C-alpha atoms as one frame of an Amber mdcrd trajectory, in Angstrom:
protein
  19.222   1.209  -5.544  20.889  -2.326  -5.192  19.856  -5.465  -2.733  22.837
  -5.567  -0.668  23.147  -8.585   2.302  21.527  -5.836   4.477  18.165  -5.744
   3.099  18.054  -9.412   2.791  18.661  -9.470   6.081  15.609  -7.546   6.908
  12.983  -9.001   5.272  14.222 -12.635   6.283  13.675 -10.963   9.447  10.383
  -9.745   9.551   9.402 -13.070   8.763  10.468 -14.749  10.664   8.695 -12.397
  13.725   5.735 -12.780  11.340   5.739 -16.652  11.651   6.200 -16.353  15.035
   3.505 -14.095  15.253   1.064 -16.563  12.980   2.001 -19.575  14.849   1.280
 -17.593  18.373  -2.813 -17.201  16.959  -3.747 -20.477  16.327  -2.000 -21.625
  19.230  -3.756 -19.040  21.491  -6.740 -20.194  19.103  -6.298 -23.621  18.844
  -6.685 -24.095  15.105  -7.530 -27.511  13.048  -4.978 -28.317  10.389  -5.520
 -25.829   7.405  -3.969 -22.868   9.235  -0.980 -24.370   9.967  -0.639 -25.495
   5.614  -1.295 -22.186   3.997   1.653 -20.760   6.720   3.789 -23.728   4.110
   1.697 -22.884   1.314   2.075 -19.201   0.784   5.015 -18.206   3.561   3.913
 -14.239   3.678   0.785 -13.794   3.368  -1.094 -16.230   5.666   0.707 -15.330
   8.059  -0.204 -11.556   7.660  -4.153 -13.148   6.673  -3.745 -14.828  10.185
  -2.790 -12.016  12.118  -5.991  -9.420  10.436  -7.847 -12.183  11.274  -7.414
 -12.452  14.551  -7.766  -8.290  15.005 -10.699  -8.150  12.909 -12.355 -11.300
  15.801 -10.565  -8.834  18.613 -11.814  -5.878  16.805 -16.043  -7.153  17.227
């Protein structure tokens, strides 16, 4: 199985959606500068961490 343009486009759209959701959570919770820096330094893992933290916060 080779990687074609559809796979690359799907991955890019998924990362963009993660970024939009993570930035929306950060703006709503009025976070400091460190979470935004983590978005720049860790492009895929940081949005997932931010969203999971927000999810865990809602459960408690």
